[in-house]
N, C-alpha and C positions, 0 to 999 in steps of 0.2 A: 503493500500500500504506500510505500515511500514515494512512488512516482506521483502521488497526488499532491504532495507538499508544495512543489514549485507552482502548481496551478491554483492553490488555495486563495491567493491574494485576489484574483479576479472574482471568485465566488464570495469572498468576504465583502468585496465592494457591492455585490448584488444584495447580499444579506443586510448590509448596513452595520456590520460589527467586525471588530478586529479581535481575534482570539489570542489570549496570553498563552494558552496551551493548545496548539493546533491539533494535537493528537485527539482531542475530544471531538473536533469537527470531522476528522478522518474516520473515527469510530462511528459517528452518527451517520455516515454515508455508507457503512459496511453492512449490506444485507446478509441475513443469516445463511443464504445459499452459498456464500463465498467461503464459509468457515471450513467445511470439509475439503473443498477444493484447494485451499491454501494451507491446510493443516493447522488451523488456529483453534483456540479454545472457544467454546460456545459463549463464554463471557466477553469475547472480543467483538461480537456482533453488535448491532445497534438496538437490540431488543430492550435492554435495561434502560438505555437513554430514551427510547420511545415510551416506555412505561412512565418515566419521570416527566417527560415532555408533555404527555397527555394530561397529567395532573396540573402542570404549570399553565398549559394552554387554557384549561378550564377555569382556573383561578383568574388569569388575566382577562379573558373574554368576559367573565362574569363581572369583574371590576369595571371594565370599559362600558358594559351595558348598564351597570348600576349608575355610573356617572352620566351617561348619555340620556337615559330614560328615567328620570326621578319619579315620574308619576305612574309608572307601570308596576303591576303586582308581580309576585314571585312566579306564578304560573306562566305569565306572559314573558318574563325574562328568561325562564327555562326554555320556552319554545323558541325564542330568538337565539339563544345560545346553541341549541340543538341544530338550528338551521345554519349557523355560522361555522360549526365545527364538523359538519357532515364530511364524510370521506371524499366525496366528489369535489367539494369546495376546497378542501385542504390540498387535494391533488392539483387543482388548477392553480392554486397559489404557489405550490412547489414548482410547477412548470414556469410560472412567471419569474420566479427567483432563479431559475436555471439549474435546479437540482438534477434533472435527468442526465445532464452531461457529467455529473460527478458521482452518482450513486454506483457503488461497486456490487455487482451481482455475478453469479457463476455463469459459465458459458452456456449451460443448459437453460438457465433462467433467461438469458439474452434471447435465445431462440423462440421463447414464448411471449416476448414483449418486454421482459425485464423492467428497466427503470420507467417505462411508460405506463405500467399498470397503476391504476388508481390506489390500490392497497399499498403498494411499495412506495409510491410517491408520498402518500399521506403519512405512512409510518416513518419515512425518512425525515419529513418535515417536523414531526413531533420529536424525533430523536435530536434534530438540530436545535430545537427549542430547549430540550433537556441539556444539551451541551452548552448552550449560551448561559443557561441558569447556573450550571456548575462553574463555568468559567468566570462569570461576571456578576452573578447574584440577581435577586428579584427585580431591583429597580432598573437595571440595564435591560433585562429581558422584557420588562413591562414597556420600556421605551421602544424597543425593537418591534414588539408585537403591535403596539399602538400604530406604528408607521405601516406595518404590513397590512393591518386591518382598517386603515383609515378610510378606504372607499367602501368597505363592506359594512362597517358598523351602522352607517346611516341607512343601509338597506335592510337592516335586521328585522324590521317589521314585516317583511315579506314572509318571515317564519310564522307569523300569526295566521296568515292566510293559508299556510300550508298544513294546518291542523286537519289532515284528511280523516283521522279517526272520528273526530267530532262531527264533521260534515257527513261522513258515511253513516254514522249512527242515527243522526237526525233524519236522513233520507230513508233508511231502512225502517225505522220506527214509524215514520209517517205513512209508509205504503204497505208494510207487512206486519206491523205491530210486534216486532221482535228486535233483539239487540245482536249485532254481529259478535261472533265468538272468535277469539284469537288463540292459536295453539302454536307451540314451539315445534317447528319442523325439523331443524337440525342445528348443531353447534359445531363450529370448526375453529382451528387455529389455536395458538398457545393461550394459556390462561390469562396472561396480561394483555393480550390483544385478540380477543375472540371475534368470531364472525357468526352472527345468528341468522337463521331463516325462520320467519314467522308466517303462519298461514291464517287467513281470515275465512271463517265459515258462516254462511248465511242460509237459512232455511234448510239446514242439514247437508249443505254442499260446500265444497271448497271453491271459493271464487277467485282467490289470488294468493300469491305468496311474495314475500319481499325479504331482502337481505340487508343487514346493517351491522354496525359495530357495537350496537346494543340492542336488546330486545325491543326497546321503545322505538328506536330508529327503524328497525326491521318491520315492526308493526305499522309504522307510518307509511312505509313504502308499500306494504301489502294493502293497506287501506286506500292508498292513492290509486293502485291498479284496480281494486275492487270497485271504488267509487266510479271510475270511468265505465266499467262494465254495467254497473247498476243503472247509471244514467242512460246508457245506450239501450238497455232493456226497457226502461220506462218510456223512453222516446219512441221506441218501436211500438209499444202498446198504444201510445197516443195516436200513432198514424193508422193503426188498424181500425 
């Protein structure tokens, strides 16, 4: 991984931070697929930093939302935070910061998309956040994340409109007098970074399934898909 060090300056410029300990940044960019290929210890992957960065990201985003939206209730702030830290959104942010050019993956992982995968991008971004926190402390990582999320925080209210579970429940109860049921379909990934699949059942049938980094996020995705199907069914009935 030493070949990364001469290139780190350009990435640091993109990130807006200069590391006192560059090895932290290198480790943050080391996907677990590289470990066996390079004969490294599992502790040298970015998974521990990802675990830490996930917690730091949640704290900072919560802080930013608390400041930006003083009149909003806890539930609303939670919905907006979930919208902001969704895997797909973090992956896009990682792309804008240039992480795909630096993430280290195995040759096998490269053949299947490697650093362009949303899960790998989001995980690397969280690992970088963890590395910044360890290298420079909370105040510095807060400043960095405030800059990264400067354009997203004002859009966070879009997360309130994306409460698909509530919208689906209202529609199903209004037309069929029952409540959608959510069931866990599967759980994958390491314990610190799991991926869940949730199913939504209506009238005794599975209407959709969704995947996410939490059961709540997966259920929202399942509800989004089911909501679209329910709306299509009801529209068809109206045309008949």
